C-alpha positions as CSV (number, residue, x, y, z in Angstrom):
1,M,86.6,-76.6,-50.9
2,R,86.3,-80.2,-52.1
3,L,88.7,-82.5,-50.2
4,S,90.3,-85.1,-52.4
5,L,90.2,-88.7,-51.3
6,P,93.3,-90.7,-50.2
7,A,95.7,-91.9,-52.8
8,V,95.1,-95.5,-51.9
9,L,93.1,-96.3,-55.1
10,L,92.1,-99.5,-56.8
11,A,91.2,-99.9,-60.4
12,G,88.0,-98.1,-61.3
13,C,84.9,-100.1,-62.1
14,T,83.7,-99.8,-65.7
15,T,80.1,-100.8,-65.0
16,V,77.5,-98.1,-65.5
17,L,76.2,-97.0,-62.1
18,L,72.4,-96.8,-61.8
19,L,71.3,-95.1,-58.6
20,Q,69.1,-97.1,-56.3
21,P,66.7,-95.6,-53.8
22,A,68.3,-94.6,-50.5
23,A,68.9,-97.6,-48.3
24,T,67.0,-98.1,-45.0
25,A,69.1,-96.0,-42.7
26,T,69.1,-95.1,-39.1
27,P,70.3,-91.6,-38.1
28,Q,72.0,-91.4,-34.7
29,G,72.9,-88.5,-32.5
30,R,71.7,-85.6,-34.7
31,D,72.3,-82.4,-32.8
32,P,70.0,-79.5,-33.8
33,A,72.8,-77.1,-32.9
34,G,74.8,-78.5,-35.8
35,A,77.3,-80.8,-34.1
36,G,76.9,-83.6,-36.6
37,S,75.3,-87.0,-37.0
38,T,76.0,-90.7,-37.9
39,T,73.8,-92.6,-40.3
40,T,73.9,-96.4,-40.1
41,I,72.9,-98.6,-43.1
42,P,72.7,-102.3,-42.4
43,L,74.3,-104.7,-45.0
44,P,72.2,-107.8,-44.3
45,A,73.3,-109.6,-47.5
46,G,76.9,-109.2,-46.5
47,T,78.0,-108.6,-50.1
48,G,77.8,-104.8,-50.2
49,L,75.5,-102.0,-51.3
50,S,74.5,-100.9,-54.8
51,P,75.1,-97.2,-55.6
52,R,72.5,-95.0,-54.0
53,G,71.9,-91.5,-52.7
54,T,72.3,-90.9,-49.0
55,R,72.1,-88.2,-46.3
56,P,75.1,-85.8,-46.5
57,F,78.3,-87.3,-45.0
58,E,82.1,-86.7,-45.0
59,L,83.5,-89.8,-43.5
60,L,82.6,-93.5,-43.5
61,G,83.5,-97.0,-42.3
62,L,82.2,-100.5,-41.7
63,D,81.6,-102.1,-38.4
64,W,80.3,-105.5,-37.3
65,D,79.5,-107.8,-34.4
66,G,82.3,-110.1,-33.4
67,P,86.1,-110.1,-33.2
68,A,88.3,-107.8,-35.2
69,D,89.8,-110.6,-37.3
70,A,86.4,-111.7,-38.5
71,L,87.1,-109.9,-41.8
72,A,90.7,-111.0,-42.1
73,G,91.5,-111.6,-45.7
74,A,88.4,-109.8,-46.9
75,V,88.4,-107.1,-49.6
76,L,86.3,-104.1,-48.6
77,R,85.8,-101.3,-51.1
78,V,83.7,-98.2,-51.3
79,R,83.1,-95.4,-53.8
80,T,81.3,-92.2,-53.1
81,R,79.5,-89.4,-54.9
82,N,80.8,-85.9,-54.7
83,A,78.0,-83.7,-53.3
84,A,79.1,-80.7,-55.3
85,T,79.8,-82.2,-58.7
86,G,77.7,-85.4,-58.7
87,R,80.7,-87.4,-59.9
88,W,81.6,-90.8,-58.5
89,S,85.0,-91.6,-57.1
90,D,87.1,-94.6,-58.0
91,W,86.9,-97.6,-55.6
92,H,88.8,-97.1,-52.4
93,R,89.8,-100.0,-50.1
94,L,89.0,-99.9,-46.4
95,E,91.5,-101.3,-43.9
96,A,89.8,-104.0,-41.9
97,E,92.5,-104.2,-39.1
98,A,93.9,-100.8,-38.4
99,G,95.7,-101.4,-35.1
100,D,94.2,-98.3,-33.5
101,G,92.1,-98.6,-30.4
102,P,92.0,-99.6,-26.8
103,D,94.0,-102.7,-25.7
104,H,90.8,-104.6,-25.1
105,P,88.3,-103.4,-27.8
106,A,84.7,-104.2,-27.2
107,H,83.7,-103.5,-30.8
108,S,85.1,-104.1,-34.3
109,A,85.3,-101.6,-37.2
110,T,87.4,-100.7,-40.2
111,A,89.7,-97.6,-40.1
112,P,87.5,-94.6,-41.1
113,L,87.8,-93.1,-44.6
114,W,87.5,-89.4,-45.1
115,T,85.6,-88.7,-48.3
116,G,84.9,-84.9,-48.2
117,P,81.3,-83.7,-48.7
118,S,79.4,-86.6,-50.3
119,D,75.8,-87.7,-50.8
120,G,76.0,-91.1,-52.4
121,V,77.8,-94.4,-51.7
122,A,78.4,-97.9,-53.0
123,V,80.0,-100.8,-51.1
124,D,81.7,-104.0,-52.4
125,V,82.4,-106.7,-49.8
126,R,84.4,-109.8,-50.8
127,P,84.5,-112.0,-47.6
128,G,87.6,-113.7,-46.3
129,P,87.9,-117.3,-45.1
130,A,85.7,-116.7,-42.1
131,G,82.8,-115.4,-44.2
132,V,80.6,-112.4,-43.4
133,P,80.4,-111.5,-39.7
134,A,77.0,-110.8,-38.2
135,G,75.7,-107.3,-38.0
136,L,77.8,-105.9,-40.8
137,R,76.8,-102.2,-41.4
138,L,78.0,-99.0,-43.0
139,D,78.3,-95.8,-41.0
140,L,78.2,-92.4,-42.6
141,V,79.4,-89.5,-40.5
142,D,78.4,-85.8,-40.9
143,P,80.8,-83.7,-38.8
144,G,78.4,-80.8,-38.7
145,R,79.3,-77.2,-37.9
146,G,80.7,-78.1,-34.4
147,A,79.3,-77.5,-30.9
148,A,79.8,-73.9,-30.0
149,R,80.8,-73.4,-26.3
150,A,82.0,-70.5,-24.2
151,A,85.4,-71.9,-23.4
152,V,89.1,-71.4,-24.1
153,R,89.6,-72.2,-27.7
154,T,93.4,-72.1,-27.9
155,L,96.0,-72.6,-25.1
156,P,98.9,-70.2,-25.7
157,A,102.5,-71.2,-26.0
158,E,104.3,-71.4,-22.7
159,P,108.1,-71.2,-21.9
160,P,109.8,-74.5,-21.0
161,T,110.0,-75.8,-17.5
162,E,113.4,-76.9,-16.2
163,G,114.8,-79.6,-18.3
164,G,111.8,-79.6,-20.6
165,A,110.7,-77.9,-23.9
166,P,108.3,-75.0,-24.7
167,R,104.6,-75.9,-24.9
168,P,103.4,-75.1,-28.4
169,P,100.0,-73.4,-28.8
170,I,97.2,-76.1,-28.7
171,V,93.7,-75.7,-30.1
172,T,91.4,-77.1,-27.4
173,R,88.4,-79.4,-27.9
174,A,86.2,-76.3,-27.7
175,G,88.3,-74.8,-30.5
176,W,87.6,-77.7,-32.9
177,G,84.0,-77.9,-31.8
178,A,83.8,-81.2,-29.9
179,D,80.4,-82.3,-28.8
180,E,81.2,-83.3,-25.2
181,S,77.9,-85.1,-24.8
182,L,79.2,-87.9,-27.0
183,R,82.2,-89.0,-24.9
184,D,82.5,-90.9,-21.6
185,R,82.1,-88.4,-18.7
186,D,85.0,-89.9,-16.7
187,F,88.7,-89.6,-17.6
188,D,91.2,-92.4,-17.7
189,Y,94.9,-91.9,-17.0
190,T,98.0,-94.0,-17.5
191,G,101.5,-93.8,-16.0
192,P,103.9,-91.0,-17.0
193,V,104.2,-90.6,-20.7
194,R,107.6,-92.0,-21.8
195,E,106.7,-92.8,-25.5
196,V,105.1,-91.0,-28.4
197,F,103.6,-93.0,-31.3
198,V,103.2,-91.0,-34.6
199,H,100.2,-91.8,-36.8
200,H,98.5,-90.4,-39.9
201,T,94.7,-90.2,-40.3
202,D,94.8,-91.7,-43.8
203,S,92.7,-88.8,-45.1
204,A,93.1,-86.0,-47.7
205,T,96.5,-84.2,-47.8
206,D,95.5,-81.2,-49.9
207,Y,92.9,-79.9,-47.4
208,A,92.6,-76.3,-46.3
209,C,93.8,-76.1,-42.8
210,T,90.6,-74.3,-41.8
211,D,88.9,-77.6,-42.6
212,A,91.0,-79.6,-40.2
213,P,88.4,-79.2,-37.3
214,R,85.8,-80.9,-39.6
215,V,88.1,-83.9,-40.1
216,I,88.7,-84.2,-36.3
217,R,85.0,-83.9,-35.5
218,A,84.3,-86.7,-38.0
219,I,87.0,-89.0,-36.6
220,Y,85.8,-88.2,-33.0
221,R,82.2,-89.2,-33.8
222,Y,83.3,-92.4,-35.6
223,H,85.6,-93.5,-32.8
224,V,82.8,-93.0,-30.2
225,Q,79.6,-94.0,-32.1
226,T,81.0,-96.6,-34.5
227,N,83.9,-98.1,-32.6
228,G,82.3,-97.7,-29.2
229,W,85.4,-96.0,-27.7
230,R,85.1,-93.7,-24.7
231,D,86.5,-90.7,-26.7
232,I,88.6,-89.9,-29.8
233,G,91.5,-92.3,-29.8
234,Y,94.4,-89.9,-30.4
235,N,95.8,-87.7,-27.6
236,F,96.7,-85.0,-30.1
237,L,96.5,-84.2,-33.8
238,V,98.5,-81.9,-36.0
239,D,97.5,-80.4,-39.4
240,R,99.5,-79.7,-42.5
241,C,100.0,-76.1,-41.3
242,G,101.6,-77.3,-38.0
243,T,98.6,-76.4,-35.8
244,V,98.3,-78.7,-32.8
245,Y,94.9,-79.9,-31.6
246,E,93.9,-81.5,-28.3
247,G,92.5,-85.0,-28.8
248,R,91.2,-87.2,-26.0
249,A,89.9,-85.2,-23.1
250,G,91.4,-85.1,-19.7
251,G,94.1,-82.4,-19.8
252,V,96.9,-81.8,-22.3
253,D,99.6,-81.9,-19.7
254,L,98.3,-85.1,-18.0
255,P,98.9,-88.7,-19.0
256,V,95.6,-89.3,-20.6
257,H,95.1,-93.0,-21.5
258,G,94.5,-93.0,-25.3
259,A,93.3,-95.6,-27.8
260,H,95.8,-95.3,-30.6
261,T,98.4,-98.1,-30.6
262,L,96.9,-101.5,-29.8
263,G,98.9,-103.2,-27.0
264,F,101.0,-100.1,-26.2
265,N,98.6,-97.4,-25.0
266,T,100.0,-97.5,-21.5
267,D,102.7,-94.8,-20.7
268,S,102.4,-93.4,-24.2
269,A,100.7,-90.7,-26.2
270,G,99.4,-91.0,-29.7
271,I,99.9,-88.0,-32.1
272,A,98.1,-88.2,-35.5
273,A,99.2,-86.2,-38.5
274,I,96.1,-85.2,-40.5
275,G,96.5,-86.5,-44.0
276,T,97.9,-89.5,-45.8
277,Y,101.7,-89.6,-46.0
278,T,102.4,-92.8,-47.9
279,D,103.6,-91.2,-51.1
280,D,102.8,-87.5,-50.3
281,Q,105.7,-85.9,-48.4
282,P,104.7,-84.3,-45.1
283,P,105.0,-80.5,-45.2
284,Q,107.7,-78.9,-43.1
285,P,105.2,-77.1,-40.8
286,L,103.6,-80.4,-40.0
287,L,106.9,-81.9,-39.1
288,D,107.8,-78.8,-37.0
289,G,104.4,-79.2,-35.1
290,L,105.0,-82.9,-34.5
291,A,108.6,-82.2,-33.2
292,A,107.5,-79.4,-30.9
293,L,104.6,-81.4,-29.5
294,A,106.7,-84.5,-28.9
295,A,109.5,-82.5,-27.3
296,W,107.1,-80.8,-24.9
297,K,105.1,-83.9,-24.0
298,L,108.1,-86.2,-23.4
299,G,109.9,-83.3,-21.6
300,L,107.2,-83.3,-18.9
301,T,108.7,-86.6,-17.7
302,A,112.3,-85.7,-18.6
303,Q,112.3,-88.3,-21.4
304,P,114.8,-87.4,-24.1
305,A,113.1,-87.3,-27.5
306,D,116.0,-89.1,-29.1
307,G,116.2,-91.7,-26.4
308,R,114.7,-95.2,-26.0
309,T,111.7,-96.5,-24.0
310,R,110.9,-100.0,-22.9
311,L,107.1,-100.9,-22.9
312,T,105.3,-104.2,-22.3
313,S,102.8,-105.4,-24.9
314,T,99.3,-105.9,-23.4
315,S,97.8,-107.5,-26.5
316,G,98.8,-110.4,-28.7
317,A,97.0,-108.6,-31.6
318,S,99.9,-106.1,-31.7
319,R,103.2,-106.9,-33.5
320,Y,104.4,-108.5,-30.2
321,P,102.9,-111.3,-28.0
322,K,101.3,-110.1,-24.8
323,G,103.8,-109.7,-22.1
324,T,106.8,-109.0,-24.4
325,V,109.0,-106.1,-23.3
326,V,109.9,-104.0,-26.4
327,D,112.6,-101.4,-26.7
328,F,111.2,-98.5,-28.8
329,D,112.6,-95.2,-29.9
330,A,111.0,-92.6,-27.7
331,V,109.3,-91.2,-30.9
332,S,108.2,-94.2,-32.9
333,G,105.8,-94.9,-35.7
334,H,102.5,-96.8,-35.3
335,R,104.0,-99.5,-37.5
336,D,106.7,-100.2,-35.0
337,A,104.2,-101.6,-32.6
338,V,101.4,-102.9,-34.9
339,T,101.2,-104.5,-38.3
340,T,100.1,-101.5,-40.4
341,E,101.3,-99.0,-43.0
342,C,100.7,-96.1,-40.6
343,P,102.0,-93.4,-40.4
344,G,102.8,-93.8,-44.1
345,T,106.2,-94.5,-45.7
346,A,107.0,-90.9,-46.4
347,L,106.3,-89.7,-42.9
348,Y,108.0,-92.7,-41.3
349,A,111.2,-92.0,-43.2
350,R,111.2,-88.5,-41.5
351,L,111.1,-89.8,-38.0
352,P,114.8,-89.9,-37.4
353,A,115.1,-86.2,-38.3
354,L,112.0,-85.5,-36.2
355,R,113.6,-87.1,-33.1
356,T,116.7,-84.9,-33.6
357,A,114.6,-81.8,-34.0
358,A,112.6,-82.6,-30.9
359,A,115.7,-83.4,-28.8
360,R,117.2,-80.0,-29.9
361,L,114.1,-78.3,-28.5
362,Q,114.6,-80.0,-25.2
363,T,118.2,-78.7,-24.9
364,P,118.5,-75.8,-22.4
């Protein structure tokens, strides 16, 4: 199935596209077992890339050397060629400052863009006031078939503990085919989870739910190999059918320190809805999955899902200066903490009802 691109479209270019030879590219991390790969194409001129054929990929993004705000005010656009039809997409804008990530990122990159199966790309870069940062490059991610392992693929639902909520079934990392050789071998934990931040992955919304593991594998590889993070940033993901997936490794019932909400990753968990919910309405199964997961995770620390949580900002790059104590809803949107559109206007509008639904699940 061809996965449609996000609805964040700019006007299409009327120039006739003439394919150029494939750019000089460096493949990374190709796993012969089919776990996927990342291909890096340098952009030394800093102005983009003419249309050309590439290795197969399904997700892309730009990264560079230097601070995250080096491309502030820049316009970054890409268009891709559908591997099945040979047709080129319209131009799509990349978000230079996504607000995801660890509180002290060591590397800078755009938010990733899911394209579906593609074999060609063009890039348009219009620098901001700071000019073009050094080392600007394009990363093309092939999620592969997934790493097959003899391990538990789904954790079954469990009844609630006292004062908590039932645990929903959770597809494990083995279930979505995570290549465990990519991530940091050690685990990092925070304090008790008292806050859930809801995100969206800014990817296709009309995907078949059987394709969700491919999207997760691609995001995982991008977060690790392009962003330089220790693992996928989100603690959990939920697809449009309501299926819950384990994200960052370390134990679904433990307070794993994620990289999802800049400045507020401590004592919180990040849950990403797979899709783009700016204009598209989130399906009810997705909302049900988010509510069930939030109720269970917050219930582990007896935190009411319709309550409030006070967290301290650890990064001035968030919406709040470092050291500011912020009073959040226990279930908040990414945009409540960081200047971003995430989790999309349509999903954000459903958060009050989601809190109510989650709190109801916590009621004995």
